[in-house]
MARTOR-219868 format. One record per atom (N, C-alpha, C, O): x, y, z. Coordinates in steps of 0.05 Angstrom, whole numbers, plus 5000, padded with zeros to 4 digits. Each point is the difference from the previous one (the first is absolute). Example, Ala and Ser with C-alpha at 12.3 -4.5 7.8 and 13.67 -1.06 7.14 Angstrom:
! residues 2
526448865156
498250245000
501850245000
502150005013
497250214973
501650245001
498550225014
501050225004
***
This chain:
! residues 114
851062651317
500949815020
500949775009
498249855007
504150074995
499349765014
501049905025
501450165012
498249634999
500349935034
503450135009
500550155019
501249774964
502450015013
501849755005
502350015007
496149754987
500249715006
500849904979
500349755000
500250374978
501049824963
502349875008
501450125017
499549664974
502649924991
501750224985
498950094980
503650035026
502250064981
501349874990
500749785010
500450334960
501649854988
501849865015
501450155014
499049704988
503049805010
498850005028
502550005003
496650005015
499349985017
498849695004
498949884982
501450015044
500449805015
498449875005
500749945023
496049864971
498149985013
501849765020
501749824995
496850275028
501149795025
497049895016
499749875021
498350254962
497249845016
499950265024
501750175003
495549805016
499150145018
499949825023
499949774992
500250255025
498949795033
499650205019
501150225000
496849675023
499950215016
499549755017
498449824996
503550225027
501249705018
497550085028
499250215010
500249514995
497750025027
501050145025
502550015004
496450075007
500050085034
502749905011
501950165002
498349615005
501849855005
502950024988
502250035009
496649934964
503250084982
501350265002
502450035003
495550214997
501450325007
500649985031
501850175005
497649735012
501149975032
502649944992
501850175001
498549514989
501849964992
502750094998
501949995016
497750104956
501750314983
500150215020
502250115000
496050005018
500750215019
503049895012
502250084994
497049745022
501349935020
502949904999
501650015019
498949854951
502249994987
501750144995
502449975004
495950334980
501550144997
500650135023
502349945005
497250145005
501050065040
502249885013
501650085017
498049644964
502149835020
502949984979
501849845007
498550354964
501649944991
500649794983
502249934993
494949954996
500449744982
498450264982
498950205008
501849664958
499450214980
499749734984
501449825006
496350154970
500149884979
498650164981
498150155004
503649794968
499150134981
500449874978
501849834999
496450234978
500849924976
502850024977
500650204987
500449595012
502850034978
499949844969
500349764995
499150474990
498749904974
502549794994
502250075009
497749634973
501549914990
498350024970
499949764995
499450304994
498550084978
497650214994
499150125019
499849934957
497850165004
498149935007
498350185005
500949554998
497649895004
500649935034
498650105018
503549714986
500949855026
501150225018
500750234994
499449625037
501250185018
500749795023
498449835009
504750205001
500749955025
498650095028
498050154998
502649795020
499550185026
502750045012
501349815009
499350364991
502350145029
499450045015
498650205002
502049625024
499949915028
502450235015
502349935003
496950225002
502250195026
499950045027
498850185011
502549655000
499250025030
502850055028
501549835009
498250444997
501550115017
502650044972
502049875007
498450234970
501650044987
501049784980
501050074978
498749735028
500649754990
498149884972
497649975001
503949974977
497750064977
500249664988
502149875000
495850064992
498849724984
498050054980
498350184998
502249634989
497550034971
499649705008
501649835009
494950174982
499449805002
500549774968
500450074977
499449755030
501049794976
497850044978
500850014977
497250005025
497549954982
498750274992
499550205014
500249784961
499250274988
496649995004
498549805001
500950535000
496349954995
499350204982
501450204998
496449754986
498750144983
498250155013
499149945022
499950324964
498250195007
497649945022
498749804994
500750315024
498849985021
501149775018
500250045024
500449724965
500749845025
502650025012
501249865016
499450384971
503250045016
499550195025
501650025019
495950144980
499050085021
499549905016
500750095022
497749644975
498949865022
502349885013
500650015024
500649864958
502449925015
500950105011
500749845018
500350424987
501850215012
498250105025
501450135016
496549844990
498249995024
499849675012
499649985024
500749844963
500449725019
502550035006
500349955024
501750134964
502150055007
501050295033
501749965018
496950224978
499750145016
498149925030
500150115022
497949634967
498749845015
501249855025
499649965024
502149974953
501549735017
502750055022
500949835016
499950464979
501450075016
498650145023
500849925021
497250274980
499250095017
499049805015
499950055024
499149624964
499549795017
501449915016
499449905021
503250154967
502649825010
501450225027
500949885020
499250394980
501150115012
498650285024
501250145018
495949874974
499150165012
498549875023
499350185015
499949574995
499349845018
497450025014
499249955023
499350194947
497850045004
498449824986
500950014977
497149835023
499249764989
498149994982
497850095006
502949794967
496350024987
498349935010
500049795013
496650474986
498449895009
498849734996
498349955017
502049864967
498649774992
502049835019
498949845016
503850184985
501249825025
498450095030
499049825014
500950414993
499549945026
497249864989
500249765008
497950254981
497849894996
499849784997
497849894997
504549985003
499749744991
501049905032
498849805009
502450295003
501649915026
498250025017
499849815016
497950464988
497350015014
498949724987
499949835017
499550114963
497649775001
502049745002
498149864994
502950065008
502849845013
499549935022
499549765007
500550505013
499749925030
496550005009
499149925021
500150154966
497149955006
499149734990
498149875009
503350084972
499849644992
500549845028
498449865012
504850204998
500449925017
499549915022
500649795011
497150535000
499549995028
497649904992
498949965022
499249964956
496849914993
501649595009
499049835015
503350164969
499949765004
500749885024
499849765001
501250375022
499949945016
498950035024
500449875021
497850354972
497249925023
498349864985
498149955015
501649984971
499149744987
500249825010
498049875007
504950054998
500849735017
499749995021
499749785010
500350475004
499249975032
497549915002
498250014984
501849885042
497449875012
497950125014
500650055023
497450014970
498150135022
499549965025
498150085013
504149784997
498049865031
503749925015
500249905022
***
């Protein structure tokens, strides 16, 4: 008895990729806000991405191979999530905090003690 994951005749292998927590968060947010991104076959080994936003469809001009298609799909989800959600990426927030701290340190070091 097999595991049930054996490739069937004629089945196309798109590879496997599990998104990061941030990527999955972006995916869920986009789906809940009518932004859908999915692979669209251009051949048996390459795919474009179909991007549907509020019913309007666009297709990515680039083609992607297996596994890369999933990574690019999540990149698009992250792009739209960052663009429209108003929620900043943790690395952006961290950079802003560091810049603010550096400014404060410079300001305090420029002030005289007396």
